MMTF fields as JSON, N, C-alpha, C and O atoms, coordinates in Angstrom:
{
  "mmtfVersion": "1.0.0",
  "mmtfProducer": "UNKNOWN",
  "numBonds": 239,
  "numAtoms": 240,
  "numGroups": 60,
  "numChains": 1,
  "numModels": 1,
  "chainsPerModel": [1],
  "groupsPerChain": [60],
  "chainIdList": ["A"],
  "bondAtomList": [4, 2, 8, 6, 12, 10, 16, 14, 20, 18, 24, 22, 28, 26, 32, 30, 36, 34, 40, 38, 44, 42, 48, 46, 52, 50, 56, 54, 60, 58, 64, 62, 68, 66, 72, 70, 76, 74, 80, 78, 84, 82, 88, 86, 92, 90, 96, 94, 100, 98, 104, 102, 108, 106, 112, 110, 116, 114, 120, 118, 124, 122, 128, 126, 132, 130, 136, 134, 140, 138, 144, 142, 148, 146, 152, 150, 156, 154, 160, 158, 164, 162, 168, 166, 172, 170, 176, 174, 180, 178, 184, 182, 188, 186, 192, 190, 196, 194, 200, 198, 204, 202, 208, 206, 212, 210, 216, 214, 220, 218, 224, 222, 228, 226, 232, 230, 236, 234],
  "bondOrderList": [1, 1, 1, 1, 1, 1, 1, 1, 1, 1, 1, 1, 1, 1, 1, 1, 1, 1, 1, 1, 1, 1, 1, 1, 1, 1, 1, 1, 1, 1, 1, 1, 1, 1, 1, 1, 1, 1, 1, 1, 1, 1, 1, 1, 1, 1, 1, 1, 1, 1, 1, 1, 1, 1, 1, 1, 1, 1, 1],
  "groupList": [{"groupName": "MET", "atomNameList": ["N", "CA", "C", "O"], "elementList": ["N", "C", "C", "O"], "formalChargeList": [0, 0, 0, 0], "bondAtomList": [1, 0, 2, 1, 3, 2], "bondOrderList": [1, 1, 2], "singleLetterCode": "M", "chemCompType": "L-PEPTIDE LINKING"}, {"groupName": "PRO", "atomNameList": ["N", "CA", "C", "O"], "elementList": ["N", "C", "C", "O"], "formalChargeList": [0, 0, 0, 0], "bondAtomList": [1, 0, 2, 1, 3, 2], "bondOrderList": [1, 1, 2], "singleLetterCode": "P", "chemCompType": "L-PEPTIDE LINKING"}, {"groupName": "THR", "atomNameList": ["N", "CA", "C", "O"], "elementList": ["N", "C", "C", "O"], "formalChargeList": [0, 0, 0, 0], "bondAtomList": [1, 0, 2, 1, 3, 2], "bondOrderList": [1, 1, 2], "singleLetterCode": "T", "chemCompType": "L-PEPTIDE LINKING"}, {"groupName": "ILE", "atomNameList": ["N", "CA", "C", "O"], "elementList": ["N", "C", "C", "O"], "formalChargeList": [0, 0, 0, 0], "bondAtomList": [1, 0, 2, 1, 3, 2], "bondOrderList": [1, 1, 2], "singleLetterCode": "I", "chemCompType": "L-PEPTIDE LINKING"}, {"groupName": "ASN", "atomNameList": ["N", "CA", "C", "O"], "elementList": ["N", "C", "C", "O"], "formalChargeList": [0, 0, 0, 0], "bondAtomList": [1, 0, 2, 1, 3, 2], "bondOrderList": [1, 1, 2], "singleLetterCode": "N", "chemCompType": "L-PEPTIDE LINKING"}, {"groupName": "VAL", "atomNameList": ["N", "CA", "C", "O"], "elementList": ["N", "C", "C", "O"], "formalChargeList": [0, 0, 0, 0], "bondAtomList": [1, 0, 2, 1, 3, 2], "bondOrderList": [1, 1, 2], "singleLetterCode": "V", "chemCompType": "L-PEPTIDE LINKING"}, {"groupName": "GLN", "atomNameList": ["N", "CA", "C", "O"], "elementList": ["N", "C", "C", "O"], "formalChargeList": [0, 0, 0, 0], "bondAtomList": [1, 0, 2, 1, 3, 2], "bondOrderList": [1, 1, 2], "singleLetterCode": "Q", "chemCompType": "L-PEPTIDE LINKING"}, {"groupName": "LEU", "atomNameList": ["N", "CA", "C", "O"], "elementList": ["N", "C", "C", "O"], "formalChargeList": [0, 0, 0, 0], "bondAtomList": [1, 0, 2, 1, 3, 2], "bondOrderList": [1, 1, 2], "singleLetterCode": "L", "chemCompType": "L-PEPTIDE LINKING"}, {"groupName": "PHE", "atomNameList": ["N", "CA", "C", "O"], "elementList": ["N", "C", "C", "O"], "formalChargeList": [0, 0, 0, 0], "bondAtomList": [1, 0, 2, 1, 3, 2], "bondOrderList": [1, 1, 2], "singleLetterCode": "F", "chemCompType": "L-PEPTIDE LINKING"}, {"groupName": "ALA", "atomNameList": ["N", "CA", "C", "O"], "elementList": ["N", "C", "C", "O"], "formalChargeList": [0, 0, 0, 0], "bondAtomList": [1, 0, 2, 1, 3, 2], "bondOrderList": [1, 1, 2], "singleLetterCode": "A", "chemCompType": "L-PEPTIDE LINKING"}, {"groupName": "ASP", "atomNameList": ["N", "CA", "C", "O"], "elementList": ["N", "C", "C", "O"], "formalChargeList": [0, 0, 0, 0], "bondAtomList": [1, 0, 2, 1, 3, 2], "bondOrderList": [1, 1, 2], "singleLetterCode": "D", "chemCompType": "L-PEPTIDE LINKING"}, {"groupName": "ARG", "atomNameList": ["N", "CA", "C", "O"], "elementList": ["N", "C", "C", "O"], "formalChargeList": [0, 0, 0, 0], "bondAtomList": [1, 0, 2, 1, 3, 2], "bondOrderList": [1, 1, 2], "singleLetterCode": "R", "chemCompType": "L-PEPTIDE LINKING"}, {"groupName": "GLU", "atomNameList": ["N", "CA", "C", "O"], "elementList": ["N", "C", "C", "O"], "formalChargeList": [0, 0, 0, 0], "bondAtomList": [1, 0, 2, 1, 3, 2], "bondOrderList": [1, 1, 2], "singleLetterCode": "E", "chemCompType": "L-PEPTIDE LINKING"}, {"groupName": "LYS", "atomNameList": ["N", "CA", "C", "O"], "elementList": ["N", "C", "C", "O"], "formalChargeList": [0, 0, 0, 0], "bondAtomList": [1, 0, 2, 1, 3, 2], "bondOrderList": [1, 1, 2], "singleLetterCode": "K", "chemCompType": "L-PEPTIDE LINKING"}, {"groupName": "CYS", "atomNameList": ["N", "CA", "C", "O"], "elementList": ["N", "C", "C", "O"], "formalChargeList": [0, 0, 0, 0], "bondAtomList": [1, 0, 2, 1, 3, 2], "bondOrderList": [1, 1, 2], "singleLetterCode": "C", "chemCompType": "L-PEPTIDE LINKING"}, {"groupName": "GLY", "atomNameList": ["N", "CA", "C", "O"], "elementList": ["N", "C", "C", "O"], "formalChargeList": [0, 0, 0, 0], "bondAtomList": [1, 0, 2, 1, 3, 2], "bondOrderList": [1, 1, 2], "singleLetterCode": "G", "chemCompType": "PEPTIDE LINKING"}, {"groupName": "SER", "atomNameList": ["N", "CA", "C", "O"], "elementList": ["N", "C", "C", "O"], "formalChargeList": [0, 0, 0, 0], "bondAtomList": [1, 0, 2, 1, 3, 2], "bondOrderList": [1, 1, 2], "singleLetterCode": "S", "chemCompType": "L-PEPTIDE LINKING"}, {"groupName": "TRP", "atomNameList": ["N", "CA", "C", "O"], "elementList": ["N", "C", "C", "O"], "formalChargeList": [0, 0, 0, 0], "bondAtomList": [1, 0, 2, 1, 3, 2], "bondOrderList": [1, 1, 2], "singleLetterCode": "W", "chemCompType": "L-PEPTIDE LINKING"}],
  "groupTypeList": [0, 1, 2, 3, 4, 5, 6, 7, 8, 9, 10, 11, 2, 7, 12, 6, 13, 11, 9, 8, 3, 13, 9, 5, 2, 12, 9, 2, 14, 7, 2, 7, 15, 16, 16, 1, 12, 16, 5, 12, 3, 3, 3, 6, 10, 0, 13, 15, 12, 10, 17, 9, 1, 15, 16, 13, 1, 17, 16, 10],
  "groupIdList": [1, 2, 3, 4, 5, 6, 7, 8, 9, 10, 11, 12, 13, 14, 15, 16, 17, 18, 19, 20, 21, 22, 23, 24, 25, 26, 27, 28, 29, 30, 31, 32, 33, 34, 35, 36, 37, 38, 39, 40, 41, 42, 43, 44, 45, 46, 47, 48, 49, 50, 51, 52, 53, 54, 55, 56, 57, 58, 59, 60],
  "secStructList": [7, 7, 3, 3, 3, 3, 3, 3, 3, 6, 6, 7, 7, 2, 2, 2, 2, 2, 2, 2, 2, 2, 2, 2, 2, 2, 2, 2, 2, 2, 2, 2, 7, 7, 7, 1, 1, 1, 7, 3, 3, 3, 3, 3, 3, 3, 7, 6, 6, 6, 7, 7, 4, 4, 4, 1, 7, 6, 6, 7],
  "xCoordList": [67.86, 68.492, 68.013, 66.837, 68.683, 68.458, 68.381, 69.289, 66.929, 66.707, 66.781, 65.99, 67.67, 67.505, 67.074, 67.638, 65.96, 65.518, 65.85, 65.564, 66.487, 66.972, 66.469, 66.416, 66.021, 65.415, 66.682, 67.368, 66.872, 67.988, 67.589, 66.739, 68.301, 68.127, 68.701, 69.562, 68.481, 68.944, 70.207, 70.733, 70.861, 72.207, 73.227, 74.296, 73.261, 74.384, 74.865, 74.162, 76.206, 77.01, 77.307, 77.234, 77.542, 77.856, 78.82, 78.571, 79.897, 80.86, 80.386, 80.862, 79.572, 78.827, 78.044, 78.16, 77.173, 76.43, 77.05, 76.639, 78.333, 78.948, 79.752, 79.862, 80.159, 80.869, 79.71, 79.995, 78.228, 77.39, 76.996, 76.838, 76.887, 76.608, 77.534, 77.194, 78.937, 79.779, 79.784, 79.891, 79.622, 79.658, 78.418, 78.537, 77.111, 75.889, 76.044, 75.364, 76.72, 76.778, 77.504, 77.065, 78.872, 79.441, 79.188, 79.729, 78.203, 77.782, 76.514, 76.075, 76.03, 74.882, 75.448, 74.677, 76.603, 77.107, 77.754, 77.617, 78.356, 78.774, 77.866, 78.181, 76.661, 75.603, 74.694, 74.159, 74.445, 73.38, 73.967, 73.349, 75.312, 75.981, 75.511, 75.359, 75.236, 75.006, 76.185, 77.301, 75.74, 77.136, 77.018, 76.028, 77.956, 77.521, 76.79, 76.313, 76.734, 75.897, 74.646, 73.88, 74.314, 72.788, 72.226, 71.019, 72.867, 72.387, 72.094, 72.958, 70.893, 70.234, 70.261, 69.936, 70.624, 70.439, 69.674, 70.062, 68.474, 67.74, 67.771, 67.199, 68.293, 68.18, 67.461, 67.603, 66.613, 65.537, 65.923, 65.991, 66.132, 66.445, 65.258, 64.37, 65.235, 64.154, 64.228, 65.026, 63.628, 63.589, 63.065, 62.283, 63.671, 63.237, 61.791, 61.194, 61.236, 59.933, 59.241, 58.368, 59.646, 58.867, 58.808, 58.088, 59.513, 60.167, 59.38, 59.448, 58.692, 58.024, 57.798, 56.792, 59.072, 58.842, 58.294, 58.508, 57.486, 56.958, 55.63, 54.986, 55.491, 54.507, 55.025, 54.298, 56.259, 56.874, 57.898, 58.808, 57.623, 58.783, 60.121, 60.296, 61.21, 62.392, 62.988, 63.872, 62.274, 62.59, 62.213, 62.729, 61.277, 60.845, 61.848, 61.671],
  "yCoordList": [-79.789, -81.179, -81.816, -82.176, -81.982, -82.627, -84.113, -84.746, -84.697, -86.023, -86.566, -86.111, -87.548, -88.226, -89.481, -90.315, -89.761, -91.052, -91.612, -90.845, -92.981, -93.509, -94.795, -95.44, -95.257, -96.818, -97.128, -96.347, -98.497, -99.12, -100.609, -101.122, -101.354, -102.659, -103.141, -102.403, -104.151, -105.166, -105.79, -106.254, -105.886, -106.439, -105.714, -106.323, -104.197, -103.273, -103.915, -104.172, -104.09, -104.496, -103.188, -102.022, -103.389, -102.872, -101.361, -100.159, -102.065, -101.104, -100.096, -98.965, -100.525, -99.704, -98.899, -97.73, -99.071, -98.142, -97.315, -96.163, -97.546, -96.774, -95.641, -94.457, -96.126, -95.194, -94.092, -92.894, -94.626, -93.926, -92.806, -91.608, -93.336, -92.25, -91.336, -90.263, -91.751, -90.976, -89.419, -88.234, -90.086, -89.049, -88.214, -87.016, -88.88, -87.756, -87.066, -86.053, -87.421, -86.493, -85.542, -84.451, -85.578, -84.578, -83.82, -82.715, -84.246, -83.18, -82.465, -81.459, -82.873, -82.33, -81.294, -80.406, -81.301, -80.22, -79.351, -78.134, -79.769, -78.7, -77.591, -76.454, -78.349, -77.487, -76.934, -75.856, -77.472, -76.834, -76.061, -75.252, -76.427, -75.586, -76.434, -75.84, -77.867, -78.551, -78.91, -78.895, -79.329, -80.045, -81.794, -82.303, -82.331, -83.707, -84.54, -85.647, -83.926, -84.466, -84.454, -85.188, -83.276, -82.944, -83.616, -83.444, -84.394, -84.9, -86.274, -86.864, -87.005, -88.258, -88.636, -87.82, -89.875, -90.771, -92.008, -92.932, -92.075, -93.514, -94.484, -94.085, -95.501, -96.268, -97.604, -98.309, -97.847, -98.662, -99.787, -99.55, -100.864, -102.044, -102.696, -103.27, -102.622, -102.969, -104.311, -104.25, -105.219, -106.558, -105.914, -104.972, -106.633, -106.507, -106.325, -105.443, -107.465, -107.708, -106.499, -106.077, -105.762, -104.538, -103.318, -102.333, -103.477, -102.03, -102.321, -103.471, -101.412, -101.787, -100.401, -99.732, -100.325, -98.908, -99.805, -100.913, -98.602, -99.19, -100.411, -100.965, -100.585, -101.525, -103.309, -104.302, -103.238, -104.311, -104.314, -103.489, -105.57, -105.625, -105.676, -106.525, -105.082, -105.287, -106.768, -107.136, -107.66, -109.063, -109.853, -110.947, -109.276, -110.135, -109.947, -110.549],
  "zCoordList": [79.183, 78.962, 77.937, 77.887, 77.208, 75.688, 76.04, 76.579, 75.591, 75.5, 74.18, 73.354, 73.792, 72.326, 72.393, 73.101, 71.611, 71.751, 70.409, 69.49, 69.986, 68.857, 68.939, 69.986, 67.631, 67.439, 66.676, 66.016, 66.904, 66.239, 66.079, 66.807, 64.995, 65.016, 66.154, 66.633, 66.723, 67.839, 67.701, 68.713, 66.433, 66.175, 66.581, 66.591, 67.047, 67.435, 68.859, 69.836, 68.693, 69.854, 71.134, 70.746, 72.209, 73.408, 72.738, 72.829, 72.111, 71.75, 70.537, 70.437, 69.783, 68.76, 69.503, 69.135, 70.545, 71.35, 71.948, 71.811, 72.891, 73.259, 72.414, 72.732, 71.54, 70.436, 69.892, 69.873, 69.399, 69.173, 70.367, 70.132, 71.496, 72.591, 73.031, 73.529, 72.856, 72.795, 71.731, 72.047, 70.424, 69.367, 69.669, 69.925, 69.643, 69.747, 71.221, 71.381, 72.136, 73.152, 72.935, 73.301, 72.269, 71.807, 70.929, 70.911, 69.858, 68.79, 69.411, 68.855, 70.341, 71.211, 72.186, 72.55, 72.617, 73.448, 72.411, 72.536, 71.528, 70.727, 69.767, 69.413, 69.501, 68.589, 69.702, 69.445, 70.844, 71.634, 72.792, 73.484, 72.928, 74.344, 75.521, 76.588, 75.467, 76.697, 77.221, 76.703, 78.61, 79.143, 78.721, 78.196, 79.001, 78.777, 79.818, 79.571, 81.016, 81.984, 81.969, 82.594, 80.959, 80.878, 79.777, 79.613, 78.931, 77.733, 78.048, 78.698, 77.672, 77.895, 76.712, 75.849, 76.361, 75.417, 75.509, 76.223, 74.737, 75.096, 73.801, 72.787, 73.796, 72.755, 73.023, 74.022, 71.892, 71.751, 70.661, 69.455, 71.168, 70.34, 69.567, 70.198, 68.314, 67.641, 66.651, 65.716, 66.777, 65.91, 64.375, 64.249, 63.336, 61.95, 61.831, 61.213, 62.638, 62.51, 62.811, 62.053, 64.126, 64.642, 63.559, 63.725, 62.618, 61.953, 60.534, 60.102, 59.843, 58.778, 57.694, 57.457, 57.222, 56.131, 54.645, 54.154, 54.312, 52.826, 53.118, 52.226, 54.364, 54.441, 54.578, 54.584, 54.66, 54.626, 55.688, 55.779, 56.697, 57.691, 57.361, 56.487, 57.718, 57.5, 57.462, 56.688, 58.552, 58.414, 57.185, 56.956, 56.361, 55.138, 53.951, 52.892]
}
């Protein structure tokens, strides 16, 4: 059972998330031979202040 954990900025719409989930599920099934029912996708919404590449929060 593939479990895919993704962090995204919290400004994504539900429609965008649905499209992303569908595309990632299809790609996973195609490349790993999984069934759609076995693919789990966890989306974690992040605020810009909680994400800091290069020692500086995105919100700055």
